C-alpha positions in Angstrom: 0.0 0.0 0.0 1.2 3.6 -0.6 3.3 5.2 2.1 2.1 8.5 3.5 4.8 11.1 4.3 4.7 12.4 7.8 5.8 15.6 9.2 8.1 16.2 12.2 5.1 15.7 14.5 4.3 12.4 12.9 0.6 13.3 12.2 0.8 12.4 8.5 0.0 15.8 7.1 1.8 17.2 4.1 4.8 19.4 5.2 4.8 23.1 4.0 7.6 24.0 1.6 10.4 26.1 2.9 10.3 29.8 1.8 12.1 30.2 -1.6 15.0 32.5 -1.6 14.6 35.8 -3.6 15.3 35.3 -7.3 18.0 37.3 -9.2 19.3 39.6 -6.6 22.3 41.8 -7.5 23.0 40.0 -10.9 19.5 40.8 -12.2 19.7 44.4 -11.1 23.0 44.9 -12.9 21.7 43.2 -16.1 18.6 45.3 -16.0 20.5 48.5 -15.6 22.9 47.6 -18.4 20.1 46.8 -20.7 18.3 50.1 -20.0 21.6 51.9 -20.6 22.1 50.2 -24.0 18.5 51.0 -25.0 18.8 54.6 -23.9 22.1 55.0 -25.8 20.6 53.5 -28.9 17.6 55.8 -28.8 19.9 58.8 -28.2 22.2 58.0 -31.1 19.2 57.2 -33.4 17.5 60.5 -32.5 20.7 62.4 -33.0 21.0 61.0 -36.5 17.4 61.7 -37.5 16.4 64.9 -35.7 17.3 68.4 -37.0 20.9 69.4 -36.7 22.1 70.2 -33.2 25.5 70.5 -31.4 25.0 67.1 -30.0 24.3 65.6 -33.4 27.7 66.8 -34.7 29.5 65.2 -31.9 27.5 61.9 -32.2 28.1 61.7 -35.9 31.8 62.3 -35.6 32.1 59.5 -33.0 29.7 56.9 -34.4 29.3 57.5 -38.1 32.4 55.4 -39.1 30.8 52.4 -37.4 27.0 52.7 -37.4 25.9 55.2 -40.1 23.9 53.9 -43.1 23.3 55.5 -46.4 21.1 54.5 -49.3 24.0 53.2 -51.3 24.2 50.4 -48.7 21.4 48.8 -50.6 22.7 49.7 -54.1 26.5 50.4 -53.8 27.0 50.5 -57.6 23.7 52.2 -58.5 23.6 53.3 -62.1 23.5 57.0 -62.8 23.4 56.7 -66.6 22.1 54.5 -69.4 24.3 53.5 -72.2 23.3 52.2 -75.7 25.5 50.6 -78.3 24.7 51.7 -81.9 26.4 50.2 -84.9 26.8 51.0 -88.6 28.1 48.7 -91.2 29.2 48.8 -94.8 28.9 46.2 -97.7 29.5 46.3 -101.4 26.8 46.5 -104.1 28.1 46.4 -107.7 31.6 46.9 -106.4 30.7 50.1 -104.5 30.6 50.4 -100.7 27.2 51.0 -99.3 26.7 52.0 -95.6 23.7 51.3 -93.5 21.8 53.5 -91.1 22.7 53.4 -87.4 21.2 50.4 -85.6 20.5 50.9 -81.9 21.4 47.3 -80.8 20.8 48.0 -77.1 17.3 49.4 -77.7 16.5 46.4 -79.9 17.5 44.0 -77.2 15.7 45.9 -74.4 12.5 46.2 -76.5 12.3 42.5 -76.9 12.7 42.0 -73.1 10.2 44.5 -71.8 7.4 42.9 -69.9 9.3 39.7 -69.3 9.9 39.2 -65.5 13.0 37.0 -66.1 14.6 37.9 -69.5 17.5 36.1 -71.0 21.0 37.4 -70.3 21.5 37.8 -74.0 19.1 40.7 -73.9 21.8 42.7 -72.1 24.8 41.6 -74.2 25.2 45.0 -76.0 24.6 47.0 -72.8 27.2 45.0 -70.9 29.6 45.3 -73.9 29.2 49.1 -74.0 29.9 49.4 -70.2 33.0 47.3 -70.3 34.3 48.9 -73.5 33.9 52.5 -72.2 35.6 51.6 -68.9 38.7 50.5 -70.9 38.3 53.6 -73.1 38.3 55.9 -70.0 41.5 54.3 -68.8 43.4 55.8 -71.7 45.0 59.2 -71.9 43.5 62.1 -73.9 45.8 61.6 -76.9 45.1 57.9 -76.9 41.3 58.5 -76.8 41.7 60.8 -79.8 43.5 58.1 -81.7 41.2 55.2 -80.9 38.2 57.2 -82.0 39.8 57.3 -85.5 39.7 54.4 -88.0 41.8 51.3 -87.5 42.1 50.6 -91.3 44.7 51.7 -93.9 44.9 51.8 -97.7 46.9 49.0 -99.3 46.8 50.2 -102.9 44.3 49.7 -105.8 41.6 51.3 -103.8 41.6 48.5 -101.2 41.9 48.8 -97.5 42.9 46.4 -94.7 43.1 46.4 -90.9 46.2 48.0 -89.4 48.5 45.3 -88.1 47.9 44.6 -84.4 51.5 45.2 -83.3 51.7 48.5 -85.2 48.4 49.7 -83.8 49.5 48.8 -80.3 52.8 50.6 -80.6 51.0 53.7 -82.1 48.4 54.0 -79.3 51.0 53.3 -76.6 53.3 56.0 -78.0 50.4 58.5 -78.0 50.1 58.0 -74.3 53.8 58.4 -73.6 53.9 61.6 -75.7 51.0 63.1 -73.8 52.5 62.8 -70.3 50.9 61.6 -67.1 49.0 64.9 -66.7 46.9 64.0 -69.7 45.4 60.9 -68.1 41.8 61.2 -66.9 40.6 59.0 -64.0 37.5 56.8 -64.4 34.7 58.6 -62.7 31.5 56.9 -64.0 29.7 55.4 -61.1 28.2 52.7 -63.4 31.6 51.4 -64.7 31.5 47.6 -64.4 35.2 46.9 -64.8 36.8 48.8 -61.9 40.2 47.3 -62.6 40.4 49.5 -65.6 40.9 52.5 -63.3 44.1 51.0 -62.0 45.4 50.8 -65.5 45.0 54.5 -66.1 48.7 55.3 -66.0 49.3 55.1 -69.7 51.1 51.8 -69.5 50.9 49.3 -72.3 48.6 46.9 -70.5 45.8 49.5 -70.6 46.1 49.7 -74.3 46.2 45.9 -74.7 43.0 45.7 -72.6 41.2 48.2 -74.8 42.3 46.6 -78.1 41.2 43.2 -77.0 37.7 44.5 -76.3 37.7 46.6 -79.5 38.5 43.4 -81.4 35.6 41.7 -79.7 33.2 44.5 -80.7 34.4 44.2 -84.3 33.3 40.6 -84.3 30.0 41.4 -82.5 29.1 44.3 -84.8 30.0 42.3 -87.9 27.9 39.3 -86.9 24.9 41.4 -85.8 25.1 43.7 -88.9 25.4 40.7 -91.3 22.3 39.1 -89.7 20.3 42.3 -89.5 20.9 43.4 -93.1 21.5 40.0 -94.7 24.7 41.3 -96.3 28.4 40.3 -96.4 29.6 43.1 -94.1 33.0 44.6 -95.0 33.4 47.3 -92.4 31.9 48.3 -89.1 31.9 51.2 -86.7 30.0 52.0 -83.5 29.0 54.8 -81.2 28.1 54.7 -77.5 25.3 57.1 -76.4 25.2 57.9 -72.7 22.1 59.4 -71.1 22.3 60.5 -67.4 19.2 59.5 -65.5 16.8 62.1 -64.1 17.0 62.9 -60.4 14.6 61.4 -57.9 12.0 64.2 -58.2 11.8 63.8 -62.0 12.2 60.0 -62.2 8.8 59.6 -63.9 9.3 62.4 -66.5 9.6 61.3 -70.1 11.7 64.3 -70.9 15.4 63.8 -69.9 17.0 66.6 -67.8 20.3 66.5 -69.7 21.5 66.1 -73.2 22.8 62.7 -74.2 26.5 62.4 -75.0 27.7 60.4 -77.9 31.2 59.0 -78.5 31.7 57.8 -82.1 34.5 55.4 -83.1 36.0 55.1 -86.6 35.7 52.3 -89.1 37.1 48.9 -88.4 37.5 46.0 -90.8 37.1 42.4 -89.7 40.2 40.3 -90.4 38.0 37.4 -91.5 34.4 36.5 -92.5 31.8 35.8 -89.9 31.7 32.1 -89.0 28.5 30.5 -90.5 27.5 28.9 -87.2 27.9 32.2 -85.4 25.9 33.9 -88.1 23.1 31.4 -87.8 22.8 32.2 -84.1 22.6 35.9 -84.8 20.1 35.3 -87.6 17.9 33.6 -85.0 18.4 36.5 -82.5 17.5 39.2 -85.0 14.5 37.3 -86.2 13.2 36.9 -82.6 13.9 40.5 -81.7 12.8 42.3 -84.9 10.9 39.8 -87.0 13.2 40.5 -89.9 
């Protein structure tokens, strides 16, 4: 049978529990005070950052800003301040005579095909990305070098024929233009939307900056040739391009259709591909142009 606990008197009644010691004591008091101090400090610092300027605000900002301040660029550190569009023009021969096309806005063509699509293909930004990277390399050159690369990269070879300037000669020529201009002629990269930041480190006029530019220039020659051949269904002989940059409106005018500033355009001279467009590459661009323009 169950055993009944007895108290000290042996009468079988349930003993009363001993009085519990007070909880917390000094430790809880210290923790509470510390918590209140932290909360009060946080409220004070937050108020100092948001309220109208005061003497206290200046002192608080100087002390805490390097560690705790936030700005809108925390959420978009490389926010775009301008839009760039790559536009190309091509030449081909008809009855032995060179014929040049109108300017094609490749970027607008790509973006128009992607509007309204929540998850567009990356190919719809190919010309936009190319213009960004190309201009970052262009901005890493000196002023004399910029003047040179905006000119043509072809030369007469006799009999009314032209050919691309040899790579090594072109490299030496552009590199020499930077050396002749002196370091004071170099302009730093200042565009906030430059995607290739390493180009800024190359802005000393050294040969590697020229090499980087020419490599991307060669890529654009191939791209413009393939796109132009597919767009006009012609055997393209020469290409050139221009990059149009339009600064975005400020926040208060963000919904305005009219831009607040004039667009700037940098036009580059004629280039001549060293070889014909590969048929497999041309087939890909034929498909792209058909999907984008219905041509």
